[in-house]
PDB file of N, CA, C and O in Angstrom:
ATOM      1  N   MET A   1      17.830 134.134 -15.213  1.00  0.00           N
ATOM      2  CA  MET A   1      19.479 133.597 -14.657  1.00  0.00           C
ATOM      3  C   MET A   1      20.428 135.011 -15.190  1.00  0.00           C
ATOM      4  O   MET A   1      19.945 135.742 -16.055  1.00  0.00           O
ATOM      5  N   HIS A   2      21.025 135.141 -14.931  1.00  0.00           N
ATOM      6  CA  HIS A   2      22.198 136.687 -15.234  1.00  0.00           C
ATOM      7  C   HIS A   2      22.581 136.253 -15.687  1.00  0.00           C
ATOM      8  O   HIS A   2      22.531 135.076 -15.331  1.00  0.00           O
ATOM      9  N   LEU A   3      23.411 136.507 -16.957  1.00  0.00           N
ATOM     10  CA  LEU A   3      24.293 135.906 -17.519  1.00  0.00           C
ATOM     11  C   LEU A   3      25.359 136.501 -18.509  1.00  0.00           C
ATOM     12  O   LEU A   3      24.961 137.117 -19.497  1.00  0.00           O
ATOM     13  N   ILE A   4      26.563 136.351 -18.296  1.00  0.00           N
ATOM     14  CA  ILE A   4      27.698 137.374 -19.023  1.00  0.00           C
ATOM     15  C   ILE A   4      27.746 136.338 -20.254  1.00  0.00           C
ATOM     16  O   ILE A   4      27.225 135.225 -20.341  1.00  0.00           O
ATOM     17  N   ILE A   5      28.489 137.010 -21.129  1.00  0.00           N
ATOM     18  CA  ILE A   5      28.970 136.828 -22.069  1.00  0.00           C
ATOM     19  C   ILE A   5      30.148 137.210 -22.748  1.00  0.00           C
ATOM     20  O   ILE A   5      30.286 137.841 -23.796  1.00  0.00           O
ATOM     21  N   ALA A   6      30.902 136.765 -22.041  1.00  0.00           N
ATOM     22  CA  ALA A   6      32.749 138.042 -22.542  1.00  0.00           C
ATOM     23  C   ALA A   6      33.865 137.176 -22.870  1.00  0.00           C
ATOM     24  O   ALA A   6      33.919 135.950 -22.769  1.00  0.00           O
ATOM     25  N   LYS A   7      35.058 138.275 -23.420  1.00  0.00           N
ATOM     26  CA  LYS A   7      36.137 138.019 -23.352  1.00  0.00           C
ATOM     27  C   LYS A   7      36.995 139.048 -22.880  1.00  0.00           C
ATOM     28  O   LYS A   7      36.820 140.263 -22.794  1.00  0.00           O
ATOM     29  N   VAL A   8      38.139 138.183 -22.536  1.00  0.00           N
ATOM     30  CA  VAL A   8      39.046 139.623 -21.785  1.00  0.00           C
ATOM     31  C   VAL A   8      38.977 140.775 -21.962  1.00  0.00           C
ATOM     32  O   VAL A   8      39.287 141.434 -20.970  1.00  0.00           O
ATOM     33  N   ASP A   9      38.644 141.431 -22.985  1.00  0.00           N
ATOM     34  CA  ASP A   9      38.521 142.938 -23.164  1.00  0.00           C
ATOM     35  C   ASP A   9      37.390 143.499 -23.623  1.00  0.00           C
ATOM     36  O   ASP A   9      37.152 144.589 -24.144  1.00  0.00           O
ATOM     37  N   GLU A  10      36.529 142.277 -23.254  1.00  0.00           N
ATOM     38  CA  GLU A  10      35.468 143.109 -23.725  1.00  0.00           C
ATOM     39  C   GLU A  10      33.680 142.045 -23.477  1.00  0.00           C
ATOM     40  O   GLU A  10      33.659 140.825 -23.315  1.00  0.00           O
ATOM     41  N   VAL A  11      32.859 142.631 -23.506  1.00  0.00           N
ATOM     42  CA  VAL A  11      31.563 142.495 -22.444  1.00  0.00           C
ATOM     43  C   VAL A  11      30.396 142.172 -24.018  1.00  0.00           C
ATOM     44  O   VAL A  11      29.926 143.144 -24.610  1.00  0.00           O
ATOM     45  N   TYR A  12      30.138 140.966 -24.410  1.00  0.00           N
ATOM     46  CA  TYR A  12      28.985 141.174 -25.333  1.00  0.00           C
ATOM     47  C   TYR A  12      27.226 140.917 -24.891  1.00  0.00           C
ATOM     48  O   TYR A  12      26.189 140.961 -25.553  1.00  0.00           O
ATOM     49  N   PHE A  13      27.502 140.663 -23.575  1.00  0.00           N
ATOM     50  CA  PHE A  13      26.166 140.431 -23.359  1.00  0.00           C
ATOM     51  C   PHE A  13      26.265 140.424 -21.652  1.00  0.00           C
ATOM     52  O   PHE A  13      27.091 139.683 -21.119  1.00  0.00           O
ATOM     53  N   ASP A  14      25.599 141.072 -21.039  1.00  0.00           N
ATOM     54  CA  ASP A  14      26.079 141.268 -19.461  1.00  0.00           C
ATOM     55  C   ASP A  14      24.319 141.550 -19.055  1.00  0.00           C
ATOM     56  O   ASP A  14      23.958 142.703 -19.291  1.00  0.00           O
ATOM     57  N   GLY A  15      23.276 140.646 -18.501  1.00  0.00           N
ATOM     58  CA  GLY A  15      22.167 140.665 -17.902  1.00  0.00           C
ATOM     59  C   GLY A  15      21.124 139.193 -18.288  1.00  0.00           C
ATOM     60  O   GLY A  15      21.365 138.188 -18.957  1.00  0.00           O
ATOM     61  N   GLU A  16      20.222 139.523 -17.719  1.00  0.00           N
ATOM     62  CA  GLU A  16      19.149 138.505 -17.883  1.00  0.00           C
ATOM     63  C   GLU A  16      18.339 138.269 -18.859  1.00  0.00           C
ATOM     64  O   GLU A  16      17.659 139.024 -19.554  1.00  0.00           O
ATOM     65  N   ALA A  17      18.550 136.541 -18.839  1.00  0.00           N
ATOM     66  CA  ALA A  17      18.000 136.107 -20.283  1.00  0.00           C
ATOM     67  C   ALA A  17      17.402 134.428 -19.278  1.00  0.00           C
ATOM     68  O   ALA A  17      17.695 133.815 -18.251  1.00  0.00           O
ATOM     69  N   ASP A  18      16.461 134.345 -20.401  1.00  0.00           N
ATOM     70  CA  ASP A  18      15.614 133.434 -20.255  1.00  0.00           C
ATOM     71  C   ASP A  18      16.270 132.029 -20.560  1.00  0.00           C
ATOM     72  O   ASP A  18      15.956 131.097 -19.820  1.00  0.00           O
ATOM     73  N   SER A  19      16.983 131.853 -21.389  1.00  0.00           N
ATOM     74  CA  SER A  19      17.633 130.699 -21.657  1.00  0.00           C
ATOM     75  C   SER A  19      19.353 130.889 -22.607  1.00  0.00           C
ATOM     76  O   SER A  19      19.705 131.980 -23.055  1.00  0.00           O
ATOM     77  N   LEU A  20      19.929 130.026 -22.702  1.00  0.00           N
ATOM     78  CA  LEU A  20      21.009 129.931 -24.011  1.00  0.00           C
ATOM     79  C   LEU A  20      21.361 128.455 -24.529  1.00  0.00           C
ATOM     80  O   LEU A  20      21.148 127.271 -24.268  1.00  0.00           O
ATOM     81  N   SER A  21      21.814 129.015 -25.136  1.00  0.00           N
ATOM     82  CA  SER A  21      21.731 127.249 -26.443  1.00  0.00           C
ATOM     83  C   SER A  21      22.918 127.541 -26.851  1.00  0.00           C
ATOM     84  O   SER A  21      23.308 128.620 -27.297  1.00  0.00           O
ATOM     85  N   VAL A  22      23.523 126.534 -26.692  1.00  0.00           N
ATOM     86  CA  VAL A  22      24.878 126.019 -27.465  1.00  0.00           C
ATOM     87  C   VAL A  22      25.750 124.683 -27.457  1.00  0.00           C
ATOM     88  O   VAL A  22      25.613 123.659 -26.788  1.00  0.00           O
ATOM     89  N   LYS A  23      26.633 125.012 -28.364  1.00  0.00           N
ATOM     90  CA  LYS A  23      26.826 123.936 -28.407  1.00  0.00           C
ATOM     91  C   LYS A  23      28.780 123.600 -27.048  1.00  0.00           C
ATOM     92  O   LYS A  23      29.744 124.292 -26.721  1.00  0.00           O
ATOM     93  N   GLY A  24      28.196 121.876 -26.722  1.00  0.00           N
ATOM     94  CA  GLY A  24      28.937 122.568 -25.012  1.00  0.00           C
ATOM     95  C   GLY A  24      30.173 120.979 -25.177  1.00  0.00           C
ATOM     96  O   GLY A  24      30.455 120.981 -26.376  1.00  0.00           O
ATOM     97  N   ALA A  25      30.691 120.148 -24.714  1.00  0.00           N
ATOM     98  CA  ALA A  25      30.982 119.483 -25.018  1.00  0.00           C
ATOM     99  C   ALA A  25      31.094 118.159 -25.563  1.00  0.00           C
ATOM    100  O   ALA A  25      32.014 117.574 -26.136  1.00  0.00           O
ATOM    101  N   SER A  26      29.669 117.764 -25.168  1.00  0.00           N
ATOM    102  CA  SER A  26      28.883 116.506 -25.671  1.00  0.00           C
ATOM    103  C   SER A  26      28.125 116.586 -26.205  1.00  0.00           C
ATOM    104  O   SER A  26      27.532 115.527 -26.410  1.00  0.00           O
ATOM    105  N   GLY A  27      27.524 117.903 -26.866  1.00  0.00           N
ATOM    106  CA  GLY A  27      26.939 118.038 -28.052  1.00  0.00           C
ATOM    107  C   GLY A  27      26.117 119.492 -27.366  1.00  0.00           C
ATOM    108  O   GLY A  27      26.433 120.338 -26.530  1.00  0.00           O
ATOM    109  N   GLN A  28      24.648 119.180 -28.421  1.00  0.00           N
ATOM    110  CA  GLN A  28      24.052 120.839 -28.295  1.00  0.00           C
ATOM    111  C   GLN A  28      23.183 120.841 -26.644  1.00  0.00           C
ATOM    112  O   GLN A  28      22.504 119.878 -26.287  1.00  0.00           O
ATOM    113  N   MET A  29      23.359 122.007 -25.847  1.00  0.00           N
ATOM    114  CA  MET A  29      22.728 121.876 -24.791  1.00  0.00           C
ATOM    115  C   MET A  29      21.516 123.460 -24.948  1.00  0.00           C
ATOM    116  O   MET A  29      21.705 124.334 -25.795  1.00  0.00           O
ATOM    117  N   THR A  30      20.688 123.477 -24.227  1.00  0.00           N
ATOM    118  CA  THR A  30      20.316 124.583 -23.337  1.00  0.00           C
ATOM    119  C   THR A  30      20.147 124.580 -22.275  1.00  0.00           C
ATOM    120  O   THR A  30      19.584 123.659 -21.684  1.00  0.00           O
ATOM    121  N   VAL A  31      20.731 125.944 -21.574  1.00  0.00           N
ATOM    122  CA  VAL A  31      20.408 126.218 -20.539  1.00  0.00           C
ATOM    123  C   VAL A  31      19.039 127.037 -20.305  1.00  0.00           C
ATOM    124  O   VAL A  31      18.388 127.615 -21.175  1.00  0.00           O
ATOM    125  N   LEU A  32      18.761 126.956 -18.964  1.00  0.00           N
ATOM    126  CA  LEU A  32      17.666 126.873 -18.502  1.00  0.00           C
ATOM    127  C   LEU A  32      18.000 127.926 -16.655  1.00  0.00           C
ATOM    128  O   LEU A  32      18.932 127.501 -15.971  1.00  0.00           O
ATOM    129  N   PRO A  33      17.149 129.212 -16.088  1.00  0.00           N
ATOM    130  CA  PRO A  33      17.004 129.018 -15.006  1.00  0.00           C
ATOM    131  C   PRO A  33      17.135 128.162 -14.109  1.00  0.00           C
ATOM    132  O   PRO A  33      16.571 127.159 -14.545  1.00  0.00           O
ATOM    133  N   GLU A  34      17.589 127.926 -12.997  1.00  0.00           N
ATOM    134  CA  GLU A  34      18.129 126.722 -11.935  1.00  0.00           C
ATOM    135  C   GLU A  34      18.477 126.015 -12.593  1.00  0.00           C
ATOM    136  O   GLU A  34      17.742 125.046 -12.402  1.00  0.00           O
ATOM    137  N   HIS A  35      19.261 125.740 -13.434  1.00  0.00           N
ATOM    138  CA  HIS A  35      19.775 124.497 -14.160  1.00  0.00           C
ATOM    139  C   HIS A  35      21.235 123.861 -13.222  1.00  0.00           C
ATOM    140  O   HIS A  35      22.199 124.483 -12.776  1.00  0.00           O
ATOM    141  N   MET A  36      20.922 122.474 -13.171  1.00  0.00           N
ATOM    142  CA  MET A  36      22.359 122.333 -12.531  1.00  0.00           C
ATOM    143  C   MET A  36      23.466 122.765 -12.828  1.00  0.00           C
ATOM    144  O   MET A  36      23.884 123.395 -13.799  1.00  0.00           O
ATOM    145  N   PRO A  37      24.091 122.241 -11.578  1.00  0.00           N
ATOM    146  CA  PRO A  37      25.456 123.058 -11.865  1.00  0.00           C
ATOM    147  C   PRO A  37      26.526 122.594 -13.250  1.00  0.00           C
ATOM    148  O   PRO A  37      26.165 121.571 -13.831  1.00  0.00           O
ATOM    149  N   LEU A  38      27.668 123.216 -13.735  1.00  0.00           N
ATOM    150  CA  LEU A  38      28.655 122.318 -14.783  1.00  0.00           C
ATOM    151  C   LEU A  38      29.551 123.518 -14.960  1.00  0.00           C
ATOM    152  O   LEU A  38      29.633 124.603 -14.386  1.00  0.00           O
ATOM    153  N   ILE A  39      30.024 123.093 -15.697  1.00  0.00           N
ATOM    154  CA  ILE A  39      31.782 123.295 -16.173  1.00  0.00           C
ATOM    155  C   ILE A  39      31.591 122.852 -17.402  1.00  0.00           C
ATOM    156  O   ILE A  39      31.530 121.628 -17.518  1.00  0.00           O
ATOM    157  N   THR A  40      31.453 123.655 -18.586  1.00  0.00           N
ATOM    158  CA  THR A  40      32.173 122.544 -19.794  1.00  0.00           C
ATOM    159  C   THR A  40      32.743 123.529 -20.972  1.00  0.00           C
ATOM    160  O   THR A  40      32.310 124.652 -21.231  1.00  0.00           O
ATOM    161  N   THR A  41      33.935 122.766 -21.697  1.00  0.00           N
ATOM    162  CA  THR A  41      34.245 123.679 -22.940  1.00  0.00           C
ATOM    163  C   THR A  41      33.425 124.045 -23.950  1.00  0.00           C
ATOM    164  O   THR A  41      32.606 123.142 -24.122  1.00  0.00           O
ATOM    165  N   LEU A  42      33.274 124.850 -24.621  1.00  0.00           N
ATOM    166  CA  LEU A  42      32.148 124.703 -25.912  1.00  0.00           C
ATOM    167  C   LEU A  42      32.975 125.182 -26.892  1.00  0.00           C
ATOM    168  O   LEU A  42      33.993 125.873 -26.913  1.00  0.00           O
ATOM    169  N   LYS A  43      31.960 124.391 -28.065  1.00  0.00           N
ATOM    170  CA  LYS A  43      32.983 123.840 -29.839  1.00  0.00           C
ATOM    171  C   LYS A  43      31.977 125.523 -30.718  1.00  0.00           C
ATOM    172  O   LYS A  43      31.092 126.312 -30.389  1.00  0.00           O
ATOM    173  N   PRO A  44      32.711 125.313 -31.698  1.00  0.00           N
ATOM    174  CA  PRO A  44      32.359 126.848 -32.350  1.00  0.00           C
ATOM    175  C   PRO A  44      30.972 126.605 -33.317  1.00  0.00           C
ATOM    176  O   PRO A  44      30.805 125.807 -34.240  1.00  0.00           O
ATOM    177  N   CYS A  45      30.111 127.547 -32.771  1.00  0.00           N
ATOM    178  CA  CYS A  45      28.842 127.633 -32.761  1.00  0.00           C
ATOM    179  C   CYS A  45      27.996 129.055 -32.986  1.00  0.00           C
ATOM    180  O   CYS A  45      28.255 130.253 -32.876  1.00  0.00           O
ATOM    181  N   THR A  46      27.309 128.576 -33.211  1.00  0.00           N
ATOM    182  CA  THR A  46      26.129 130.187 -32.754  1.00  0.00           C
ATOM    183  C   THR A  46      25.787 130.239 -31.592  1.00  0.00           C
ATOM    184  O   THR A  46      25.249 129.161 -31.341  1.00  0.00           O
ATOM    185  N   LEU A  47      25.786 131.065 -30.467  1.00  0.00           N
ATOM    186  CA  LEU A  47      25.435 130.748 -29.380  1.00  0.00           C
ATOM    187  C   LEU A  47      24.304 131.380 -29.525  1.00  0.00           C
ATOM    188  O   LEU A  47      24.457 132.262 -30.370  1.00  0.00           O
ATOM    189  N   VAL A  48      22.664 131.344 -28.885  1.00  0.00           N
ATOM    190  CA  VAL A  48      21.466 131.835 -28.759  1.00  0.00           C
ATOM    191  C   VAL A  48      21.189 131.991 -27.518  1.00  0.00           C
ATOM    192  O   VAL A  48      20.945 131.083 -26.723  1.00  0.00           O
ATOM    193  N   VAL A  49      21.226 133.814 -27.168  1.00  0.00           N
ATOM    194  CA  VAL A  49      20.564 133.566 -25.758  1.00  0.00           C
ATOM    195  C   VAL A  49      18.952 134.668 -26.370  1.00  0.00           C
ATOM    196  O   VAL A  49      18.881 135.616 -27.152  1.00  0.00           O
ATOM    197  N   ARG A  50      17.529 133.680 -25.262  1.00  0.00           N
ATOM    198  CA  ARG A  50      16.741 134.071 -25.562  1.00  0.00           C
ATOM    199  C   ARG A  50      15.966 135.151 -24.420  1.00  0.00           C
ATOM    200  O   ARG A  50      15.507 134.752 -23.350  1.00  0.00           O
ATOM    201  N   VAL A  51      15.929 136.415 -24.827  1.00  0.00           N
ATOM    202  CA  VAL A  51      15.374 137.258 -23.877  1.00  0.00           C
ATOM    203  C   VAL A  51      13.794 137.812 -23.804  1.00  0.00           C
ATOM    204  O   VAL A  51      13.576 139.010 -23.981  1.00  0.00           O
ATOM    205  N   GLY A  52      12.644 136.820 -23.517  1.00  0.00           N
ATOM    206  CA  GLY A  52      11.522 136.801 -23.680  1.00  0.00           C
ATOM    207  C   GLY A  52      11.316 136.396 -25.337  1.00  0.00           C
ATOM    208  O   GLY A  52      11.755 135.324 -25.752  1.00  0.00           O
ATOM    209  N   ASN A  53      10.604 137.358 -26.239  1.00  0.00           N
ATOM    210  CA  ASN A  53      10.317 136.521 -27.449  1.00  0.00           C
ATOM    211  C   ASN A  53      11.503 137.250 -28.682  1.00  0.00           C
ATOM    212  O   ASN A  53      11.313 137.373 -29.892  1.00  0.00           O
ATOM    213  N   GLU A  54      12.717 137.645 -27.885  1.00  0.00           N
ATOM    214  CA  GLU A  54      14.228 138.068 -28.477  1.00  0.00           C
ATOM    215  C   GLU A  54      15.035 136.713 -28.654  1.00  0.00           C
ATOM    216  O   GLU A  54      15.161 135.671 -28.010  1.00  0.00           O
ATOM    217  N   GLU A  55      15.446 137.160 -29.664  1.00  0.00           N
ATOM    218  CA  GLU A  55      17.060 136.191 -29.536  1.00  0.00           C
ATOM    219  C   GLU A  55      18.085 136.995 -30.138  1.00  0.00           C
ATOM    220  O   GLU A  55      18.024 137.478 -31.268  1.00  0.00           O
ATOM    221  N   LYS A  56      19.030 137.114 -29.323  1.00  0.00           N
ATOM    222  CA  LYS A  56      20.527 137.138 -29.689  1.00  0.00           C
ATOM    223  C   LYS A  56      21.135 136.521 -30.333  1.00  0.00           C
ATOM    224  O   LYS A  56      20.789 135.359 -30.121  1.00  0.00           O
ATOM    225  N   LYS A  57      22.362 136.574 -31.501  1.00  0.00           N
ATOM    226  CA  LYS A  57      22.968 135.496 -31.408  1.00  0.00           C
ATOM    227  C   LYS A  57      24.356 135.944 -31.524  1.00  0.00           C
ATOM    228  O   LYS A  57      24.694 137.123 -31.633  1.00  0.00           O
ATOM    229  N   PHE A  58      25.170 134.895 -31.493  1.00  0.00           N
ATOM    230  CA  PHE A  58      26.676 135.237 -31.346  1.00  0.00           C
ATOM    231  C   PHE A  58      27.331 134.125 -32.075  1.00  0.00           C
ATOM    232  O   PHE A  58      27.097 132.948 -31.800  1.00  0.00           O
ATOM    233  N   GLU A  59      28.365 134.598 -33.245  1.00  0.00           N
ATOM    234  CA  GLU A  59      29.051 133.393 -33.636  1.00  0.00           C
ATOM    235  C   GLU A  59      30.355 133.443 -32.009  1.00  0.00           C
ATOM    236  O   GLU A  59      30.716 134.237 -31.140  1.00  0.00           O
ATOM    237  N   ILE A  60      30.579 132.208 -32.398  1.00  0.00           N
ATOM    238  CA  ILE A  60      31.931 131.839 -31.464  1.00  0.00           C
ATOM    239  C   ILE A  60      32.750 131.440 -31.587  1.00  0.00           C
ATOM    240  O   ILE A  60      32.381 130.856 -32.606  1.00  0.00           O
ATOM    241  N   ASP A  61      34.099 131.027 -31.449  1.00  0.00           N
ATOM    242  CA  ASP A  61      35.144 130.035 -31.720  1.00  0.00           C
ATOM    243  C   ASP A  61      35.361 128.734 -30.734  1.00  0.00           C
ATOM    244  O   ASP A  61      36.057 127.734 -30.903  1.00  0.00           O
ATOM    245  N   GLY A  62      34.687 129.037 -29.872  1.00  0.00           N
ATOM    246  CA  GLY A  62      34.603 128.236 -28.503  1.00  0.00           C
ATOM    247  C   GLY A  62      35.215 128.845 -27.750  1.00  0.00           C
ATOM    248  O   GLY A  62      36.073 129.635 -28.142  1.00  0.00           O
ATOM    249  N   GLY A  63      34.976 128.672 -26.585  1.00  0.00           N
ATOM    250  CA  GLY A  63      35.414 128.939 -24.925  1.00  0.00           C
ATOM    251  C   GLY A  63      35.377 128.081 -23.549  1.00  0.00           C
ATOM    252  O   GLY A  63      36.129 127.190 -23.153  1.00  0.00           O
ATOM    253  N   VAL A  64      34.291 128.639 -22.996  1.00  0.00           N
ATOM    254  CA  VAL A  64      34.041 127.817 -21.494  1.00  0.00           C
ATOM    255  C   VAL A  64      32.631 128.339 -20.951  1.00  0.00           C
ATOM    256  O   VAL A  64      32.320 129.514 -21.145  1.00  0.00           O
ATOM    257  N   LEU A  65      32.156 127.852 -20.572  1.00  0.00           N
ATOM    258  CA  LEU A  65      30.771 127.875 -20.115  1.00  0.00           C
ATOM    259  C   LEU A  65      30.559 127.185 -18.920  1.00  0.00           C
ATOM    260  O   LEU A  65      30.486 125.956 -18.943  1.00  0.00           O
ATOM    261  N   GLU A  66      30.394 128.151 -17.316  1.00  0.00           N
ATOM    262  CA  GLU A  66      30.242 128.155 -16.258  1.00  0.00           C
ATOM    263  C   GLU A  66      28.518 128.236 -15.779  1.00  0.00           C
ATOM    264  O   GLU A  66      27.762 129.137 -16.144  1.00  0.00           O
ATOM    265  N   VAL A  67      28.266 127.490 -15.207  1.00  0.00           N
ATOM    266  CA  VAL A  67      26.412 127.122 -14.881  1.00  0.00           C
ATOM    267  C   VAL A  67      26.187 127.169 -13.187  1.00  0.00           C
ATOM    268  O   VAL A  67      26.341 126.200 -12.444  1.00  0.00           O
ATOM    269  N   ARG A  68      25.820 128.420 -12.807  1.00  0.00           N
ATOM    270  CA  ARG A  68      25.013 128.026 -11.501  1.00  0.00           C
ATOM    271  C   ARG A  68      24.165 128.245 -11.600  1.00  0.00           C
ATOM    272  O   ARG A  68      23.604 128.666 -12.612  1.00  0.00           O
ATOM    273  N   ARG A  69      23.334 127.839  -9.574  1.00  0.00           N
ATOM    274  CA  ARG A  69      21.541 128.040 -10.203  1.00  0.00           C
ATOM    275  C   ARG A  69      20.719 129.085 -10.853  1.00  0.00           C
ATOM    276  O   ARG A  69      19.680 129.153 -11.510  1.00  0.00           O
ATOM    277  N   ASP A  70      21.935 130.124 -10.232  1.00  0.00           N
ATOM    278  CA  ASP A  70      20.448 131.573 -10.719  1.00  0.00           C
ATOM    279  C   ASP A  70      21.922 132.130 -11.696  1.00  0.00           C
ATOM    280  O   ASP A  70      21.721 133.325 -11.916  1.00  0.00           O
ATOM    281  N   ALA A  71      22.903 131.821 -12.158  1.00  0.00           N
ATOM    282  CA  ALA A  71      23.742 132.616 -12.894  1.00  0.00           C
ATOM    283  C   ALA A  71      24.476 131.879 -14.263  1.00  0.00           C
ATOM    284  O   ALA A  71      24.345 130.655 -14.245  1.00  0.00           O
ATOM    285  N   ALA A  72      25.069 132.306 -15.198  1.00  0.00           N
ATOM    286  CA  ALA A  72      26.145 131.413 -15.950  1.00  0.00           C
ATOM    287  C   ALA A  72      26.552 133.013 -16.548  1.00  0.00           C
ATOM    288  O   ALA A  72      26.132 134.170 -16.552  1.00  0.00           O
ATOM    289  N   THR A  73      28.029 131.902 -17.189  1.00  0.00           N
ATOM    290  CA  THR A  73      29.244 132.732 -17.700  1.00  0.00           C
ATOM    291  C   THR A  73      29.778 131.869 -18.255  1.00  0.00           C
ATOM    292  O   THR A  73      30.017 130.703 -17.939  1.00  0.00           O
ATOM    293  N   VAL A  74      30.200 133.109 -20.087  1.00  0.00           N
ATOM    294  CA  VAL A  74      30.809 131.922 -21.195  1.00  0.00           C
ATOM    295  C   VAL A  74      31.949 133.298 -20.857  1.00  0.00           C
ATOM    296  O   VAL A  74      31.818 134.384 -20.292  1.00  0.00           O
ATOM    297  N   ILE A  75      32.997 132.642 -21.477  1.00  0.00           N
ATOM    298  CA  ILE A  75      34.036 133.129 -21.464  1.00  0.00           C
ATOM    299  C   ILE A  75      34.798 132.895 -22.636  1.00  0.00           C
ATOM    300  O   ILE A  75      35.284 131.789 -22.871  1.00  0.00           O
ATOM    301  N   LEU A  76      34.913 133.738 -23.280  1.00  0.00           N
ATOM    302  CA  LEU A  76      35.658 133.402 -25.133  1.00  0.00           C
ATOM    303  C   LEU A  76      36.978 133.367 -25.139  1.00  0.00           C
ATOM    304  O   LEU A  76      37.585 133.172 -26.192  1.00  0.00           O
TER     305      LEU A  76
END
């Protein structure tokens, strides 16, 4: 899935990802390709992006996650 993680003035990640793990309004969640569409607020946590065998971690203070069938966007 295509994933974008950004603030208004900075892009932290923009590319293909195998999964995204984050703490949403209802608790810990993992987003995979073809995930059901949703919008949720995010709580402070370590956001984990998996690309192949690599993990990229981002400490966040909260934000918003929008998931579509083929993409996800995190606004911090």
